[in-house]
C-alpha positions as CSV (number, residue, x, y, z in Angstrom):
1,M,129.4,180.1,-0.2
2,E,129.4,179.3,3.4
3,E,126.1,178.4,5.2
4,P,125.2,180.6,8.1
5,T,126.2,179.1,11.4
6,G,122.9,179.7,13.1
7,V,121.0,177.6,10.5
8,I,123.5,174.7,10.9
9,D,123.1,174.8,14.7
10,A,119.3,174.7,14.4
11,V,119.3,171.7,12.1
12,A,121.7,169.9,14.5
13,D,119.3,170.6,17.4
14,E,116.4,169.1,15.6
15,M,118.4,165.9,14.8
16,D,119.2,165.5,18.4
17,A,115.6,166.0,19.4
18,V,114.5,163.2,17.0
19,K,117.1,160.9,18.4
20,T,116.0,161.4,22.0
21,I,112.2,160.6,21.4
22,P,112.7,156.8,21.3
23,D,114.8,156.9,24.5
24,T,112.0,158.8,26.3
25,E,109.3,156.2,25.2
26,E,111.5,153.3,26.3
27,A,112.0,155.0,29.6
28,E,108.3,155.4,30.1
29,Q,107.6,151.8,29.2
30,A,110.3,150.7,31.6
31,S,108.7,152.7,34.4
32,E,105.2,151.2,33.6
33,E,106.7,147.7,33.7
34,D,108.2,148.5,37.1
35,R,104.9,149.6,38.5
36,E,102.9,146.5,37.4
37,P,103.4,143.4,39.6
38,A,105.0,140.6,37.7
39,E,102.9,137.5,37.3
40,P,104.6,134.2,38.2
41,E,105.1,132.0,35.3
42,D,103.3,129.1,37.0
43,A,100.2,131.1,38.2
44,S,97.8,128.9,36.3
45,E,99.5,125.8,37.6
46,D,99.1,127.0,41.2
47,A,95.4,127.8,40.6
48,D,94.9,124.2,39.4
49,E,96.6,122.8,42.4
50,E,94.5,124.9,44.7
51,D,91.3,123.7,43.0
52,E,92.5,120.1,43.4
53,D,93.2,120.7,47.1
54,G,89.8,122.2,47.6
55,E,88.1,119.2,46.0
56,E,90.1,116.9,48.3
57,E,89.1,118.8,51.4
58,A,85.3,118.6,50.6
59,V,84.8,115.3,52.5
60,E,81.5,113.8,53.4
61,M,80.3,114.7,57.0
62,R,77.7,113.1,59.3
63,E,76.0,115.3,61.9
64,F,74.9,114.2,65.3
65,D,72.4,116.1,67.4
66,F,72.9,116.0,71.2
67,G,69.8,117.8,72.4
68,G,70.3,120.8,70.2
69,N,74.1,120.7,70.4
70,K,75.2,119.5,66.9
71,M,78.5,118.0,66.0
72,A,79.7,117.0,62.5
73,V,82.2,114.2,62.1
74,P,83.8,113.0,58.8
75,V,82.2,109.8,57.6
76,S,85.6,108.2,57.0
77,D,86.5,108.7,60.7
78,I,83.7,106.5,62.1
79,T,82.2,103.2,61.2
80,P,78.5,103.0,60.1
81,E,77.7,100.7,63.0
82,L,79.2,103.1,65.6
83,A,77.6,106.1,63.9
84,D,74.2,104.4,64.1
85,K,74.8,103.6,67.8
86,I,75.8,107.1,68.6
87,D,72.8,108.5,66.7
88,E,70.4,106.1,68.5
89,F,72.0,106.9,71.9
90,S,71.7,110.7,71.4
91,K,68.1,110.4,70.2
92,G,67.3,108.2,73.2
93,I,68.8,110.7,75.6
94,W,66.9,113.6,74.0
95,S,63.6,111.7,74.0
96,D,64.0,110.7,77.7
97,Y,65.0,114.3,78.5
98,T,61.9,115.6,76.6
99,R,59.6,113.2,78.3
100,K,60.9,114.0,81.8
101,S,60.8,117.7,81.0
102,Q,57.2,117.4,80.0
103,A,56.4,115.4,83.2
104,H,58.2,118.0,85.3
105,A,56.3,120.8,83.5
106,E,53.0,119.0,84.2
107,R,53.9,118.6,87.9
108,E,54.9,122.3,88.1
109,K,51.6,123.2,86.5
110,T,49.7,121.0,88.9
111,L,51.5,122.4,92.0
112,S,50.9,126.0,90.7
113,E,47.2,125.3,90.3
114,Q,47.1,123.7,93.7
115,E,48.8,126.7,95.3
116,Q,46.5,129.1,93.6
117,A,43.4,127.1,94.8
118,V,44.7,126.9,98.3
119,A,45.5,130.6,98.3
120,K,42.1,131.4,97.1
121,I,40.3,129.2,99.6
122,T,42.6,130.5,102.4
123,A,41.8,134.1,101.4
124,L,38.1,133.4,101.4
125,N,38.2,131.6,104.7
126,G,40.2,134.5,106.1
127,E,37.7,137.1,104.9
128,T,34.9,135.0,106.2
129,L,36.5,134.7,109.6
130,E,37.1,138.4,109.7
131,K,33.5,139.2,108.8
132,Y,32.4,136.6,111.3
133,S,34.4,138.3,114.0
134,Q,32.9,141.7,113.1
135,G,29.5,140.1,113.3
136,L,30.2,138.7,116.7
137,Q,31.3,142.2,117.9
138,L,28.2,143.8,116.5
139,R,25.9,141.2,118.0
140,A,27.4,141.9,121.4
141,E,26.8,145.7,121.0
142,I,23.3,145.0,119.8
143,E,22.6,143.0,122.9
144,Q,23.8,145.8,125.1
145,L,21.6,148.4,123.3
146,K,18.6,146.0,123.5
147,A,19.1,145.8,127.2
148,V,18.3,149.6,127.5
149,D,14.7,150.5,128.3
150,L,14.0,152.7,125.3
151,N,10.5,153.7,126.5
152,A,11.7,155.0,129.8
153,L,14.7,156.7,128.0
154,W,12.3,158.4,125.5
155,E,10.3,159.8,128.4
156,A,13.4,160.9,130.5
157,D,15.6,162.1,127.7
158,P,14.1,162.1,124.2
159,D,17.3,163.1,122.5
160,Q,19.3,160.3,124.1
161,G,16.5,157.9,123.4
162,R,16.5,158.9,119.7
163,R,20.3,158.4,119.5
164,V,20.2,155.0,121.1
165,S,17.3,153.9,118.8
166,D,19.2,155.1,115.7
167,A,22.4,153.4,116.8
168,L,20.5,150.1,117.4
169,A,18.9,150.3,114.0
170,Q,22.2,151.0,112.3
171,K,24.0,148.1,114.0
172,L,21.1,145.8,113.2
173,A,21.5,146.8,109.5
174,D,25.3,146.3,109.6
175,F,24.9,142.9,111.3
176,Q,22.5,141.8,108.5
177,G,25.0,143.0,105.9
178,I,27.7,141.0,107.6
179,V,25.5,137.9,107.6
180,N,24.9,138.3,103.9
181,D,28.6,138.8,103.2
182,V,29.5,135.7,105.2
183,D,26.9,133.7,103.3
184,Q,28.3,134.8,100.0
185,Q,31.9,134.1,101.0
186,E,31.0,130.6,102.2
187,K,29.3,129.9,98.9
188,A,32.4,131.2,97.1
189,T,34.6,129.0,99.3
190,R,32.5,125.9,98.5
191,A,32.6,126.7,94.8
192,A,36.4,127.1,94.9
193,Q,36.7,123.8,96.8
194,Q,34.4,122.0,94.2
195,A,36.4,123.5,91.3
196,E,39.7,122.2,92.9
197,L,38.2,118.8,93.4
198,A,37.0,118.7,89.8
199,R,40.4,119.7,88.6
200,R,42.1,117.0,90.7
201,A,39.6,114.4,89.5
202,E,40.2,115.2,85.9
203,E,43.9,115.1,86.4
204,G,43.6,111.7,88.2
205,R,41.5,110.3,85.3
206,A,44.0,111.4,82.7
207,L,46.9,109.9,84.7
208,L,45.3,106.5,85.1
209,D,44.3,106.5,81.5
210,R,47.9,107.0,80.6
211,Q,49.0,104.2,82.8
212,I,46.1,101.7,82.0
213,K,44.4,101.9,78.7
214,N,40.7,103.0,78.9
215,F,40.8,102.9,82.7
216,S,38.2,105.6,83.3
217,T,35.7,104.2,80.7
218,E,36.1,100.4,81.0
219,K,38.0,99.5,84.2
220,A,36.7,102.1,86.7
221,P,33.0,100.9,86.8
222,E,34.0,97.3,87.7
223,L,36.6,98.7,90.2
224,V,33.9,100.7,92.0
225,S,31.7,97.6,92.2
226,Y,34.6,95.5,93.5
227,V,35.6,97.9,96.3
228,V,32.0,98.4,97.4
229,K,31.4,94.7,97.6
230,E,34.7,93.5,99.0
231,F,35.7,96.3,101.3
232,G,32.3,97.8,102.2
233,I,33.2,101.3,100.9
234,S,30.2,103.5,100.3
235,Q,29.2,104.1,96.7
236,E,29.8,107.9,97.1
237,D,33.3,107.4,98.4
238,A,34.1,104.7,95.7
239,D,33.0,107.1,93.0
240,Q,35.8,109.5,94.1
241,W,38.5,107.1,92.9
242,A,40.0,109.7,90.5
243,L,41.0,111.9,93.5
244,N,43.5,109.4,94.6
245,P,45.1,107.7,91.6
246,P,47.7,105.6,93.5
247,V,45.1,104.0,95.7
248,A,42.8,103.4,92.7
249,R,45.6,101.6,90.9
250,M,46.4,99.5,93.9
251,A,42.8,98.5,94.3
252,Y,42.6,97.6,90.6
253,E,45.7,95.4,90.8
254,S,44.2,93.8,93.9
255,M,41.0,93.0,92.0
256,L,43.0,91.4,89.2
257,Y,45.1,89.4,91.6
258,R,42.0,88.0,93.4
259,R,40.5,87.1,90.1
260,M,43.6,85.2,89.1
261,Q,43.7,83.4,92.5
262,A,40.1,82.4,92.1
263,K,40.6,81.1,88.6
264,A,43.6,79.1,89.8
265,K,41.6,77.4,92.5
266,T,38.8,76.4,90.2
267,P,39.0,72.6,89.8
268,T,39.6,71.4,86.2
269,A,37.2,68.9,84.6
270,A,38.2,65.2,85.0
271,P,39.3,63.5,81.7
272,A,36.7,61.3,80.1
273,K,37.0,57.6,80.7
274,T,38.1,55.6,77.7
275,K,35.9,52.7,76.8
276,P,37.7,49.3,76.5
277,V,38.2,47.9,73.0
278,K,36.0,44.9,72.4
279,A,37.8,41.8,71.1
280,M,37.1,40.7,67.6
281,K,34.6,37.8,67.3
282,N,35.8,34.6,65.9
283,K,34.3,34.1,62.5
284,G,35.4,30.5,62.4
285,G,32.8,29.4,64.9
286,A,33.5,25.8,65.7
287,S,36.9,25.8,64.0
288,G,38.5,26.2,67.3
289,R,40.6,29.3,66.2
290,S,41.8,31.6,68.9
291,A,40.0,34.9,69.3
292,D,43.5,36.7,69.7
293,P,44.9,37.5,66.2
294,D,48.4,37.5,67.7
295,K,48.0,33.8,68.2
296,W,46.8,33.0,64.7
297,S,48.9,30.9,62.5
298,T,50.1,32.1,59.1
299,A,47.5,30.0,57.3
300,E,44.7,31.4,59.5
301,L,45.9,35.0,59.0
302,R,46.1,34.5,55.2
303,K,42.6,33.1,55.3
304,E,41.3,35.9,57.4
305,L,42.8,38.5,55.0
306,G,41.5,36.6,51.9
307,L,45.0,35.6,50.7
308,A,44.6,31.9,50.9
309,S,44.6,30.1,47.6
């Protein structure tokens, strides 16, 4: 009995489908392998070599500071002695720069304060002069009004007399106001001048104390006495030594020099005279032995020393 052709064909198709499944899986695996990057066989070895290179590059560094500009140098590239010298030199330059900068800042501050004081005093003087000029003008006008005979003017023209009298009274009041203003401005000018002198004196004391230890407390009193006595300077002027530090220092050095000169001229005490050594008395009496031990015989010397038998 023959099998139907349709059944045989169906079975054949299923067998072919089963055979093609592994081929499809192998193709998919091959495509995945193509997509993934291939790792080099010596990847771990390369990583180890990179780690070793990184350790070799981590060398010890020494940093130098040039006034805020820092530079790092490998320790192996410079000797310790030279590194210390460079470090000392850079620090010395920075310290000197800082010191000079501070001194410059102090001078700038001093000049600024002086300029402010001068501007204030000048402004006060200018206002005072302006007020004074107004006062002079008012005084001239007052003198003219006072020259008018107000009694006669009141009788001849009462309205005019009243206007002249009112104008005179107003100008007298204005003049008194200007006098008061000038007085206040003069007081303010004197106060500003005194404040400037006090500031300069304090600055001078601080400067001399930096140059000479305890100058204002220990050296200044004897300096004042010295210049008053030796140069005839008044006590009031001598007490103002802090206003002129260079002159005060020169006077102080002059005082020290004169003291040194006076000390050098003081005669030294004469050395005490030495008394002559008395010769030893002859214990032998009538033995006729010489009084000079150098002239004694051996027997006499042994006898004197108690060595004779």
